[in-house]
N, C-alpha and C positions, 0 to 999 in steps of 0.2 A: 299301659305296661305290656311288654312282650308276653306272649303265651306260647309255650312249647308243648305240642301234642305228641303223644307217644306213650311208651311204657318202659319201666325201669330195667327190663331184661334185654331190651334192644341195644345192640352195640352202636348202631347209628344214632339212635336217640341220645345215648350217653356221650357220643362225640360232640354233639351240639350242646348238650348240657354242660360238659366240661368247659367248652369254649366260653359259654355264657358266664360260668362261675369264675373262670380265670380272668375274664374281662371285667368282672365286677358289675355286671349289668343286672338290674332287677328283672325278674321274670316269674311267671306263674306256670306251674306244670299242670297239664290236663291229661289225665290217664285215659288212653284210648288204644285199643289193639287195631292192628291192620284189618281192614274190613272192606267189603265191596258194597256196603250200604250207601244209598244215594246221598245222604247227608254228608258222609265223610268223603265220598268221591267228588263232591262239590268243592272241597278244599285240597284234596290230594287225588289228582286224576287217575292214578294207578292204585289208589287205596292203600298206600304204604306210609309208614312213619319213618322219620319225624316230619312234622309240619310246624312252621313258625308263623304265628299270627302277629302282624305288625299294624301300625296305624293305617297303612296303605292297603293292607290286605294280607293274603296268605302266601307263603313261600314253601314249596316242597322240594325234596331232594337235598341230601346232606351237604353236598359240595356247594350248591347254590345258596343254601342258608349260611354256610360259613363265609362264602364270598360276600354276601350281603352284610353280615356283621362287620367284616373288615372294611368294606367300602363305606359303611355308615360312619366309621371313624370314632365310635364311642368306646371308652374303656381301653384296656391294655391291648396294644397291637399283638397279633399272633402270626403275622407275616413280617419278614425282614424288609428293609428299605431297598429299593432298586428293582427294576423289571427283571433283570437276570436272576437275582437271588430269589425273587418270588416265583419265577418259573421253575427253578430247581426244587423248591418246596412243593409246588403243585405237581411236578412230575413224580416226586417221591410218593405223594399222596395217591396219585393215580396208579402207580406201580404196585403199591401195597394193596389197593382195592382190587385191581384186575388180576394180579399174580399171586396174592396170598389170601385175601379175605374171600373172594369169590370161589377159588378152588376149594378152600376149607368148607364152604357151604355144601359142596358136593357130598361131603361125608357126614353132615349134621344128622341126618335121619338115623343112621346106624350108630354113630358115636354118642349121641345124646338122647335118642328116643327109642333105641333097641329095634329099629326097623331096618332089616338088612337091605343093602343096596347091591346092584349087579357088580360082578367082579370087574368088568371093564371100567365101570365108573369109579370103583375103588382104586384101580390101578392109575387111572387118570388123575384122581385126587392126589395120590402120593407123588406122582411125577411132577405135577404142576406146583405142588407145595415146595418141593425141593428146588425147582427152577425159580420159583418166586423168592425163596430165601437166598439163592445165589445172586439174584438181581439186587436184592437189598444189600447184600454184602458188598457188591461192587459200587453201588451208588451212595449208600448211607455214609455220612461223615463220622457220626458218633464222637463229637468233639465239644462237650460230652453228649449233646443232644443230637438227634438224627440229622438235622440239616446244618448244625454248627453249634455256636456257643449258647444260644438262647432257646428256651422252650417255645414251641409253636404248633401250628396245625399239623405238621408232619408227625410230630410226637403223639398227637391225639389219634391220628389214624393208626400209627404203629401200635399204641397201647391196646386199642379196642379191636384190632385185627389179629395181632400176634398171639394174644392170650387164647383166643378161640382156635386159631390154627394149631397152636401147640396142643390144645386139648384134643382136637381131632386126630392129629398125628400120633399122639400117645395112645389113645383108645383104639384106633383102627390098626396101627402098624407097630405099636410099641416103639415109637421113634421120638427121640428128643430133638426137636428142631434147633434148640439152642446149645446143644452139647458141645459143639465145636465153634460156637459163635459168641465168645465172651463179651464182645462189645455190645451185642444186642441184649444179652442177659443182664449186663450191668445197667443198661438204659432202662430195661423193664423194671428192674429192682428200684432204680432211682425214681421212676414215675410212680410206682406204687407207694412211695413215701409221701407223695403230695397229699395234703389234707383233703383237697377237693376230690381227688381220685379215691381216697379212702371213704369219703362220705358217699360217693356214687356207688362204690362196691357194696357198702352196707345196705343202701337202699335197694340195690339190685337183689341182694340175697334175701332181703325181707319180702320182696315182691315175687320171688321165684315160686313159692307154693301156689299162689293164685294163678300165675302164668301156666304152670304145669297142669293145674286143674282145668283151665280153659282148653289146653291142647288135648287133654284126655276126653273132655266132653265133645270136642269137635270130631275126634277119632271115632267115638261111639255113634256119631250121626246126629 
């Protein structure tokens, strides 16, 4: 059986978890936080989550895991047919990661952990988030899903990146990234009605106190 290593508060862990659930694949969750311990570095060279254990060995990096699941050909496909259509989905995924998810991370410390960040970094966070949303507006189809008629990997990236980006923008800048983007708001609302998404959200909320306690313990040394 597949084993998914990570923790329920991680958005990248939840991307893979949702893909597994949507595909209908059996898997076991192994709770582990990102660590530089030698045992974990042996399966995740940078010490990051998620990691997927397969019969052949371990796969790290979210995009590589998702590609593996698609190429394995088991369960419900989450990429469309055809090389061009698949390339469009993958470019949407990369745009969301590079231009929305990663810029949002610049503001995590202050937005979620009350640790002030430099003004220049804050300005960069805001500018890049706005540019990323503009990119999404230009490329996303929202017909009704991000890449077209069917739910797929681009929607998974959208869901677990946009929510966090919106949280950062609201807390740091009192800015609603979806205020003038009804298509994105409608898609986010649609995705949140998915039973698997609701299950993951409930499990994330249940795991949050332990995660915060771990963060606070690390901060104290």
